Structures are given as structure tokens and as C-alpha cells.
C-alpha positions in Angstrom: 0.0 0.0 0.0 2.8 2.4 0.9 4.5 1.7 -2.5 1.3 2.5 -4.3 1.1 5.9 -2.4 4.6 6.9 -3.4 4.0 5.7 -7.0 0.8 7.7 -7.2 2.5 10.8 -5.7 5.4 10.6 -8.2 3.2 9.9 -11.1 0.9 12.9 -10.4 3.9 15.2 -9.7 5.5 14.2 -13.0 2.3 14.5 -14.9 1.7 17.9 -13.5 5.2 19.0 -14.5 4.6 17.7 -18.0 1.3 19.6 -18.3 2.9 22.8 -17.1 5.7 22.5 -19.5 3.1 22.0 -22.3 1.5 25.3 -21.2 4.8 27.1 -21.4 5.4 25.6 -24.9 1.9 26.5 -26.0 1.9 30.1 -24.7 5.5 31.1 -24.0 4.5 34.8 -23.9 2.3 34.3 -20.8 4.3 34.8 -17.7 1.8 32.9 -15.5 2.7 29.7 -17.3 6.4 30.1 -16.5 5.5 31.1 -12.9 3.3 28.1 -12.4 6.0 25.7 -13.7 8.7 27.3 -11.5 6.6 27.1 -8.4 6.0 23.4 -9.1 9.7 22.8 -9.7 10.5 24.2 -6.3 9.5 20.9 -4.9 12.0 18.8 -6.9 14.3 20.8 -9.2 15.4 24.1 -7.5 18.0 25.1 -10.0 15.6 24.8 -12.9 13.0 26.8 -10.9 15.7 29.4 -10.2 16.4 29.8 -14.0 12.7 30.2 -14.7 12.2 32.8 -12.0 15.3 34.7 -13.2 13.9 34.5 -16.7 10.6 36.1 -15.4 12.5 38.9 -13.6 14.5 39.7 -16.7 11.7 39.3 -19.3 8.5 40.0 -17.4 9.7 42.3 -14.7 6.2 43.5 -13.7 5.1 40.0 -12.8 5.1 40.8 -9.1 4.6 37.3 -7.6 8.0 36.2 -8.9 10.0 38.4 -6.5 8.9 36.8 -3.3 9.5 33.3 -4.5 12.8 34.0 -6.2 14.0 35.9 -3.1 13.0 32.9 -0.9 14.7 30.5 -3.2 17.9 32.6 -3.1 17.8 32.5 0.7 17.4 28.7 0.6 20.4 28.4 -1.7 22.5 30.7 0.5 22.6 33.5 -2.0 21.6 36.2 0.5 22.8 39.3 -1.4 20.7 38.2 -4.4 17.8 37.6 -2.1 18.0 41.1 -0.6 18.3 42.7 -4.0 15.3 40.7 -5.3 13.1 41.5 -2.4 14.0 45.2 -2.8 13.1 45.1 -6.5 9.8 43.5 -5.6 9.2 46.1 -2.8 9.8 48.9 -5.3 7.5 47.3 -7.9 4.7 46.7 -5.3 4.9 50.4 -4.2 4.8 51.5 -7.9 1.7 49.5 -8.7 0.0 50.0 -5.4 -0.1 46.4 -4.2 -0.1 46.8 -0.5 -0.4 43.1 0.3 2.6 42.1 -1.8 4.5 45.2 -0.5 3.9 44.0 3.1 4.9 40.4 2.4 8.1 41.4 0.5 9.1 44.0 3.1 8.5 41.3 5.9 10.7 38.8 4.1 13.4 41.4 3.4 13.4 42.5 7.1 13.5 38.9 8.3 16.5 38.2 6.2 18.3 41.3 7.4 17.6 40.3 11.0 18.9 36.8 10.4 22.1 38.2 8.8 22.7 40.5 11.8 22.6 37.6 14.3 
């Protein structure tokens, strides 16, 4: 029974990745497709997720959701300077477009990282 559970979990995860990759191939100009794939890849292939998030920041710089996830991934990978810079870019964008919720989340993540680095 346990083996079936793991098989099912791996199958659906793989299938989900395949579907998301097809969305990217079908509509590569839609940043959400890249974002969805990158967030799914965070579970298994962090370096590939990082490349996609970086692609989004460089090619769809107004896609605000990217900045929090890329910053958090940089923290996880020990790339703290890149994380701080990414959070700051997201904070600036959130202010510019008036997204108070994202601004608060990004500012919180930024401050938390600063606090951790001071300790």
C-alpha cells in the first residue's frame, strides 16, 4: 500500500510538470505559465526553478509574484545578497503599482533576512 502511495505521488507530480511544460510551450509569452512551472519545480528541481524565476524577472519584470518566490529560493540556496536585491526590487514594484499586500509580504521577508544576517 505504501509503495502505491509513493508511485501515485510521483506519477501525479511528473504528470503535473509535463502539463505545465506544455502550457509554457503553447503560450510562452504568458508569464503565468512560467511562474506556475517554476513554483511546481521548487518541490524537486530548485536550480531549474531558479532559472525560470530569473527569466521572469528579466523578461516579465512587472510579474510581481515572482520576486517573493525568487528571493526565498535565493535564501534557501544561501545567496543572501541576491535575495535582498530581489526583495528590494519587488518592494519597489509593489509600491509603484500600489499592491499593499505584496509590499507588506516582501518587506517582511526582506526584514526577516536582514535580522537573520545580523545575528
